[in-house]
N, C-alpha and C positions, 0 to 999 in steps of 0.2 A: 192420691195425687202426688204427695210428697215422695212416695216410693218410685213413681214413674220418673220424676225429675232426677231423683238420686241415681236411678239406673241409667238414664240418658247421660248424666254427668260422668258416671263411671265408664260408660262405653266410649264417650268422647275422650276422656282422659287416657284410657287404654289405647285408643286409636292414635292419638298424638304421640304416645310413648313408643309405640311400635314403629311408626313412620319416622320418628326422630332418631332412631338408631341407624347408623350407617356402618357398613362393614368395610367400605373402601378406606384406604389409607389417606390421610390428609396431606401427606408430603407429595409434592409434584415429582415425577420421575426426572432424573438428571439426564440431559442429552449426552450422547457419547462425545468424548473429546475428539477434536479434529486431528486427523493424521496427516502431517505434512512431511514432505520428502526433504530431509535435512540437507543432503548433498547429492548431486547427480552421481550415479555410479557409472564408472567408465566401463564400456563394453570391451571385453578382451577378445581379440581375434586369435585365430590359430597361430599366426606368425608374429604375435605381439612381442615375443622375446627377442626378435631380430631388430626391432626398431630401437634407435638410439634415443636415450632420454636427454632432454635439454639440461645442460649444466648451467647452474647459476654462477655469475661472476664472483670471484673471490673478493670479499670485502677487505681483506688484509693485503696491503701492498708491500712489495719487497723494498722499494726505494721511495724516497721523498718525491722524486721527480714524477714517478708514476701516479702518485696520489694527487699531485698538483695538476697534472694533465687531465686526470679523470674529473677533478673538481671543476676545472675550466670548461671541459666539455659539457658537464651538467649545467653549469651557469649559462653557457651559450644557448643551450636548448631551452632553458627557462626564459631567457630574455627574448628568444625568437617566438616562443609561445605567447608571452605577454604582449609583444608587438602585434601579433596576429589578432589577439583579443581586443586590443585598443583600436585596431583598424576596423574590426567588426562593429565595435561600439559606436563608431562615427556614422554608421549607416542610419538613415532616417527611421527605419523600422524599430531601432533600439533607442534612438535619441529623441525623436519627435513624439510627444505625448498623444497626438491625434491619431496615431497608428494603432494604439491599444494592443501592441504585440503582434499585429498583422504584418504581412510582407508588403501589402499595399493598403492605403487608407480605406477603411470600410465605407460602403455606400450609405448615404443618409436617406432613409426612406421616410415617407409620411407616417404619422403616428399610428394609423390603422393597419399599415402594412409592415410594421417593424417585426423583425425576427430575432429570436434568442440566439446569440452567438456562443458557440462552445469554446472558442479560443479565449475571448476576454470576459465571458460570463456576463454580458450586457445585452440589452436590446438595442439594435440599430439597423 
């Protein structure tokens, strides 16, 4: 009787030892790195050498007057841009909080019929 128990014990021990061994690697395989296009490549046409390239304005001025006029021109453009932004900010869609970023105030529906809004990320 003891021999039978001993044989059963050895067989169970051998079976667990065999199934316990795993030949697969424990490390998970790394996914491939994403390949992004760093910059758009410009397509060259047959007659691309004939096209003129845009010249950048020279940052060095020959006289003080040229520098002053360029500076005033830039400042005028900046002030014009700021005035335009201020005028836009006065509109109710930007100044009134009930608009939540919409062009018109959103409809207020009953609680059961409210929808999720993609613009303001709220239900209304």
